[in-house]
VEXPAKOL-705080 format. One line per 5 residues: number of its first residue (from 1); their letters; for each residue x, y, z of N, C-alpha, C, CB. Coordinates in nm, 4 decimals. Glycine has a CB too. Layout:
! VEXPAKOL-705080
NUM	a	X,Y,Z,X,Y,Z,X,Y,Z,X,Y,Z | ... .
This chain:
! VEXPAKOL-705080
1	mlris	-0.3204,-0.8458,1.4413,-0.4772,-0.7954,1.4007,-0.4174,-0.7488,1.2060,-0.5524,-0.6001,1.5431 | -0.2906,-0.6391,1.2334,-0.1905,-0.6023,1.1293,-0.1994,-0.7066,1.0177,-0.0417,-0.5955,1.1894 | -0.1593,-0.7940,1.0379,-0.1079,-0.9461,0.9599,-0.2193,-1.0034,0.8549,-0.0853,-1.0835,1.0883 | -0.3689,-1.0152,0.9702,-0.4669,-1.0530,0.9483,-0.5378,-0.9282,0.7978,-0.5333,-1.0652,1.1042 | -0.5276,-0.8118,0.8319,-0.5944,-0.7351,0.7711,-0.5261,-0.7589,0.6685,-0.6149,-0.6145,0.8133 .
6	tvlns	-0.3937,-0.7517,0.6416,-0.2594,-0.7329,0.5206,-0.3373,-0.9093,0.4248,-0.0061,-0.7566,0.6331 | -0.3532,-1.0244,0.5005,-0.3815,-1.1318,0.4234,-0.5308,-1.1230,0.3540,-0.3641,-1.2532,0.5119 | -0.6460,-1.0345,0.4387,-0.7429,-1.1019,0.3942,-0.7011,-0.9764,0.2639,-0.9043,-1.1235,0.4939 | -0.6914,-0.8517,0.2723,-0.6705,-0.7686,0.1561,-0.5869,-0.8067,0.0454,-0.6244,-0.6575,0.1950 | -0.5085,-0.8978,0.0434,-0.3854,-0.9560,-0.0510,-0.4617,-1.0683,-0.0839,-0.2237,-0.9939,0.0195 .
11	lkkng	-0.5581,-1.1318,-0.0185,-0.6437,-1.2497,-0.0837,-0.7410,-1.2077,-0.1879,-0.7272,-1.3244,0.0234 | -0.8465,-1.0580,-0.1190,-0.9279,-0.9683,-0.1860,-0.8647,-0.9833,-0.3631,-0.9097,-0.8005,-0.1024 | -0.7241,-0.8887,-0.3126,-0.6637,-0.8412,-0.4548,-0.6751,-0.9843,-0.5476,-0.4789,-0.7790,-0.4383 | -0.6518,-1.0797,-0.4779,-0.5989,-1.1846,-0.5920,-0.7707,-1.2786,-0.6282,-0.4354,-1.3187,-0.5033 | -0.8915,-1.2207,-0.5982,-1.0013,-1.2504,-0.6178,-1.0391,-1.3586,-0.5623,-1.0213,-1.2486,-0.7215 .
16	ievdr	-0.9678,-1.3983,-0.3967,-1.0264,-1.4654,-0.3078,-1.1282,-1.4175,-0.2093,-0.9414,-1.5104,-0.2544 | -1.2771,-1.4284,-0.2299,-1.3417,-1.3824,-0.0717,-1.3506,-1.4199,0.0304,-1.4354,-1.3663,-0.0536 | -1.2823,-1.3742,0.1322,-1.3099,-1.4317,0.2217,-1.4053,-1.2722,0.3484,-1.1484,-1.5212,0.2616 | -1.5045,-1.4008,0.4318,-1.5304,-1.2321,0.5151,-1.4811,-1.2758,0.6616,-1.7370,-1.1587,0.5250 | -1.5033,-1.1705,0.7021,-1.4551,-1.1283,0.8616,-1.5359,-1.0320,0.9544,-1.3172,-1.0552,0.8551 .
21	fnltn	-1.5897,-1.0998,1.0440,-1.6744,-1.0288,1.1247,-1.6224,-1.0034,1.2694,-1.7986,-1.0980,1.1263 | -1.6757,-0.9274,1.3471,-1.6509,-0.8372,1.4759,-1.7804,-0.8695,1.5427,-1.6262,-0.6617,1.4497 | -1.7790,-0.9116,1.6708,-1.9181,-0.9740,1.7802,-1.9634,-0.8438,1.7511,-1.9003,-1.0274,1.9801 | -1.8911,-0.7056,1.8203,-1.9150,-0.6167,1.8369,-2.0324,-0.5501,1.7380,-1.8074,-0.5770,1.8483 | -1.9732,-0.5539,1.6188,-2.0210,-0.5169,1.4322,-2.1334,-0.5706,1.3870,-1.9191,-0.5765,1.3114 .
26	apmef	-2.1028,-0.6766,1.3951,-2.1953,-0.7430,1.3398,-2.2693,-0.8906,1.4204,-2.1291,-0.7681,1.2139 | -2.3357,-0.8609,1.5487,-2.3651,-0.9798,1.6018,-2.4575,-1.0835,1.4870,-2.4435,-0.9431,1.7404 | -2.4933,-1.0632,1.4484,-2.6071,-1.1740,1.4008,-2.5508,-1.2510,1.2375,-2.7864,-1.0713,1.3746 | -2.4140,-1.2149,1.2648,-2.3462,-1.3047,1.1707,-2.3052,-1.4154,1.2650,-2.2199,-1.2362,1.0885 | -2.2759,-1.3812,1.3970,-2.2696,-1.5134,1.5154,-2.3872,-1.5957,1.5661,-2.2201,-1.4610,1.6489 .
31	vnnka	-2.5018,-1.4807,1.5419,-2.6020,-1.5622,1.6028,-2.6643,-1.6652,1.4891,-2.7158,-1.4643,1.6684 | -2.6915,-1.6236,1.3676,-2.7223,-1.7156,1.2528,-2.6355,-1.8077,1.2256,-2.7399,-1.6551,1.1392 | -2.5265,-1.8080,1.2316,-2.4073,-1.9337,1.2054,-2.4606,-2.0353,1.3136,-2.2161,-1.8831,1.2416 | -2.4724,-2.1775,1.2623,-2.5581,-2.2217,1.3465,-2.3809,-2.2833,1.4631,-2.7028,-2.3588,1.2549 | -2.3126,-2.3591,1.3340,-2.1617,-2.3982,1.4002,-2.1388,-2.2310,1.5098,-1.9988,-2.4231,1.2263 .
36	vndfi	-2.1117,-2.1289,1.4760,-2.0451,-2.0737,1.5369,-2.1134,-2.0224,1.6674,-1.9941,-1.9951,1.4591 | -2.2626,-2.0148,1.6616,-2.3460,-1.9862,1.7793,-2.3195,-2.1372,1.8728,-2.5268,-1.9517,1.7268 | -2.3751,-2.1803,1.8751,-2.2981,-2.3320,1.9452,-2.1722,-2.3419,1.9850,-2.2914,-2.4464,1.8567 | -2.1069,-2.3002,1.9023,-1.9758,-2.2421,1.9872,-1.9306,-2.2088,2.0722,-1.9381,-2.1844,1.9794 | -1.9896,-2.0658,2.0555,-2.0377,-1.9258,2.1652,-2.0999,-1.9517,2.2865,-2.1469,-1.8265,2.1038 .
41	ntkgv	-2.2096,-2.0524,2.2636,-2.2908,-2.0881,2.3586,-2.2099,-2.1964,2.4808,-2.4153,-2.1525,2.2784 | -2.0693,-2.2700,2.4013,-2.0475,-2.3983,2.5089,-1.9525,-2.3305,2.5395,-2.0211,-2.5636,2.4738 | -1.8681,-2.2781,2.4560,-1.7288,-2.1841,2.4727,-1.7171,-2.0395,2.5392,-1.6784,-2.1560,2.3352 | -1.7783,-2.0166,2.5178,-1.7909,-1.8379,2.5238,-1.7471,-1.7508,2.4324,-1.7236,-1.7784,2.6287 | -1.7419,-1.5916,2.4632,-1.6559,-1.5348,2.3618,-1.5206,-1.5398,2.3574,-1.6758,-1.4220,2.3538 .
46	delpi	-1.4596,-1.5733,2.4800,-1.3173,-1.5728,2.5176,-1.2958,-1.6482,2.4574,-1.2644,-1.5862,2.6340 | -1.3194,-1.7487,2.3529,-1.2557,-1.8369,2.2912,-1.1917,-1.8010,2.1386,-1.3455,-1.9401,2.2924 | -1.2742,-1.6814,2.0796,-1.2378,-1.6186,1.9667,-1.1475,-1.5710,1.9544,-1.2928,-1.5519,1.9321 | -1.0564,-1.5436,1.8224,-1.1147,-1.5851,1.7423,-1.1739,-1.7483,1.7207,-1.0449,-1.5408,1.6676 | -1.2355,-1.7328,1.5730,-1.2871,-1.8569,1.5385,-1.2673,-1.8391,1.3838,-1.4425,-1.8864,1.5936 .
51	tvleg	-1.2151,-1.9363,1.3117,-1.1802,-1.9820,1.1759,-1.3137,-2.0990,1.1306,-1.0077,-2.0596,1.1826 | -1.3857,-2.0277,1.0024,-1.4722,-2.1330,0.9856,-1.4519,-2.1478,0.8214,-1.6316,-2.1000,1.0449 | -1.4445,-2.2913,0.7384,-1.4645,-2.2691,0.6248,-1.5617,-2.3706,0.5949,-1.3524,-2.2623,0.5520 | -1.6359,-2.3379,0.5308,-1.7695,-2.3947,0.4508,-1.8422,-2.4592,0.5338,-1.7486,-2.4906,0.3343 | -1.8482,-2.3435,0.6699,-1.9313,-2.3879,0.7726,-1.8706,-2.4756,0.8976,-2.0314,-2.4626,0.7051 .
56	eilit	-1.7775,-2.5139,0.8701,-1.6979,-2.6160,0.9412,-1.5564,-2.5485,1.0400,-1.6426,-2.7232,0.8127 | -1.6118,-2.5152,1.1616,-1.5049,-2.4348,1.2587,-1.4089,-2.5475,1.2486,-1.5551,-2.3887,1.4345 | -1.2683,-2.4540,1.2036,-1.1269,-2.4983,1.1557,-1.0530,-2.4874,1.2922,-1.0543,-2.3962,1.0266 | -1.0522,-2.3733,1.3319,-0.9432,-2.2988,1.4057,-0.9883,-2.2186,1.5032,-0.8646,-2.2184,1.3244 | -0.9679,-2.2161,1.6193,-1.0559,-2.1910,1.7534,-0.8699,-2.1065,1.8679,-1.1570,-2.4266,1.8383 .
61	gryps	-0.9458,-2.0024,1.9204,-0.8733,-1.9360,2.0104,-0.7208,-1.8626,1.9146,-0.8390,-2.0585,2.1414 | -0.7118,-1.8405,1.8192,-0.6464,-1.7683,1.7556,-0.6196,-1.7256,1.5678,-0.5607,-1.8120,1.8160 | -0.5624,-1.6585,1.5234,-0.5863,-1.6404,1.4174,-0.4988,-1.7322,1.3195,-0.5802,-1.5129,1.4065 | -0.5406,-1.7916,1.2103,-0.4822,-1.8265,1.1144,-0.3228,-1.8219,1.0592,-0.5489,-1.7787,1.0558 | -0.2127,-1.8998,1.0540,-0.0901,-1.8801,1.0433,-0.1408,-1.8372,0.8438,0.0273,-2.0378,1.1087 .
66	neefa	0.0010,-1.7343,0.8176,-0.0195,-1.7438,0.6678,0.0149,-1.8879,0.5650,0.0703,-1.6290,0.6191 | 0.0576,-1.9531,0.6686,0.1055,-2.1047,0.5982,-0.0318,-2.1559,0.5739,0.2064,-2.2262,0.7070 | -0.1376,-2.1735,0.7504,-0.2219,-2.2336,0.7043,-0.3954,-2.1376,0.5985,-0.2389,-2.3145,0.8432 | -0.3217,-2.0187,0.6556,-0.4431,-1.9808,0.5027,-0.4243,-2.0590,0.4018,-0.4302,-1.8289,0.4193 | -0.2849,-2.0914,0.3640,-0.2517,-2.0887,0.2226,-0.2604,-2.2467,0.1510,-0.0968,-2.0228,0.2113 .
71	kllni	-0.3055,-2.3206,0.2874,-0.2960,-2.4818,0.3141,-0.4863,-2.4611,0.2896,-0.2074,-2.5564,0.5201 | -0.5120,-2.4141,0.3736,-0.6681,-2.3904,0.4040,-0.7323,-2.3872,0.2206,-0.6962,-2.2004,0.5144 | -0.7141,-2.2588,0.1752,-0.7685,-2.2418,0.0692,-0.7255,-2.2796,-0.0365,-0.7888,-2.1515,0.0583 | -0.5902,-2.3813,-0.0256,-0.5736,-2.4257,-0.1771,-0.4779,-2.3039,-0.2578,-0.7443,-2.4401,-0.2562 | -0.3945,-2.2418,-0.1875,-0.3790,-2.1286,-0.2545,-0.1927,-2.1267,-0.2757,-0.4576,-1.9946,-0.1584 .
76	pisfl	-0.1180,-2.0479,-0.3381,-0.0065,-2.0460,-0.2892,0.0494,-1.9539,-0.2305,0.0523,-2.0725,-0.3525 | 0.1243,-1.9530,-0.0977,0.1123,-1.8746,-0.0613,0.1775,-1.7183,-0.0596,0.1026,-1.9286,-0.0009 | 0.2281,-1.6996,-0.2017,0.2388,-1.5536,-0.2718,0.1212,-1.4818,-0.2418,0.2536,-1.5558,-0.4324 | 0.0228,-1.5544,-0.2707,-0.1354,-1.4710,-0.2789,-0.1418,-1.3810,-0.1661,-0.2809,-1.5765,-0.2647 | -0.0525,-1.4078,-0.0679,-0.0778,-1.3628,0.0995,-0.0346,-1.2278,0.1080,0.0141,-1.4538,0.2213 .
81	geqek	0.0416,-1.1735,0.0085,0.0870,-1.0531,0.0355,0.2940,-1.0646,0.0919,-0.0406,-0.9961,0.1686 | 0.3745,-0.9622,0.0214,0.4925,-0.9859,0.0729,0.5203,-0.8936,0.2220,0.5928,-0.9550,-0.0457 | 0.5867,-0.8698,0.2872,0.5868,-0.8486,0.4149,0.7055,-0.7544,0.3928,0.5955,-0.9760,0.5141 | 0.6958,-0.6428,0.4535,0.7887,-0.4972,0.3729,0.9238,-0.5286,0.4960,0.6786,-0.2674,0.3923 | 1.0391,-0.5096,0.4294,1.1327,-0.5681,0.4836,1.1920,-0.4690,0.5711,1.2150,-0.6259,0.3929 .
86	gfkii	1.2060,-0.5181,0.7022,1.2281,-0.4629,0.8302,1.1197,-0.4861,0.8950,1.2610,-0.3298,0.8360 | 1.0291,-0.5471,0.8666,0.9633,-0.5114,0.9506,0.8935,-0.7159,0.9933,0.8547,-0.3629,0.8823 | 0.8724,-0.6762,1.0993,0.8777,-0.8409,1.1677,0.7369,-0.8500,1.2245,1.0077,-0.8717,1.3111 | 0.6233,-1.0022,1.2285,0.5139,-1.0096,1.2417,0.5456,-1.1192,1.3454,0.4305,-1.0230,1.1219 | 0.5426,-1.0809,1.5015,0.5214,-1.1395,1.6034,0.3779,-1.2403,1.6461,0.5417,-1.0383,1.6748 .
91	pqssg	0.3621,-1.3755,1.6341,0.2761,-1.4426,1.6542,0.2057,-1.4037,1.7909,0.3235,-1.5620,1.6388 | 0.1187,-1.3575,1.8154,0.0197,-1.3171,1.9917,0.0817,-1.4707,2.0388,-0.2389,-1.3021,1.9923 | 0.1198,-1.5771,2.0321,0.1358,-1.6424,2.1535,0.2694,-1.6634,2.1843,0.0695,-1.7598,2.1571 | 0.3906,-1.5617,2.1373,0.4973,-1.5495,2.1351,0.5436,-1.4949,2.2745,0.5224,-1.4848,2.0277 | 0.4667,-1.4294,2.3093,0.4789,-1.2848,2.3824,0.5453,-1.1810,2.3950,0.4836,-1.2862,2.4656 .
96	gcgcs	0.6091,-1.2053,2.2321,0.7400,-1.1095,2.2667,0.6651,-0.9773,2.2089,0.9138,-1.1555,2.1750 | 0.7279,-0.8912,2.2076,0.6836,-0.7298,2.0918,0.7918,-0.7444,1.9789,0.7161,-0.5281,2.1850 | 0.8936,-0.7985,1.9569,0.9643,-0.7794,1.8402,1.1019,-0.7004,1.8821,0.8716,-0.7003,1.7342 | 1.0838,-0.6428,2.0352,1.2263,-0.5134,2.0192,1.3448,-0.6120,2.1300,1.1688,-0.2835,2.1214 | 1.4166,-0.5709,2.0677,1.5697,-0.6768,2.1459,1.6188,-0.5578,2.2320,1.7375,-0.7469,2.0072 .
101	denc	1.6880,-0.6428,2.3147,1.7095,-0.6411,2.4718,1.6624,-0.4885,2.5258,1.8864,-0.6728,2.5123 | 1.4493,-0.5361,2.4678,1.3871,-0.4174,2.5511,1.3606,-0.2748,2.5039,1.4680,-0.3971,2.6573 | 1.4596,-0.2785,2.3777,1.4701,-0.1167,2.3712,1.3470,-0.1402,2.2242,1.6822,-0.0256,2.3323 | 1.2134,-0.0380,2.2567,1.1372,-0.0240,2.1356,1.1568,0.0871,2.1089,1.0070,-0.0505,2.1322 .
């Protein structure tokens, strides 16, 4: 979630508008978008998050990687911000926490 927030803030700073909605806080956004509403009615909310670009669902069940953001938006990856040195982002699917030898 921290990576996604950083990416979205970096995109905004570079003049690229991306909307992010939470089902709890903005349920009508999910209801009013036909593709999203149909998806939830078919697959359920356990398949969230979903990524929609120009009305088309492109990614389900996970957030896009930085490389996918850059490709989908046709932008240089540098628009997504720099990671701080010493900070490692572990994708959700890896199952790891980023700690070495179980020392956090």
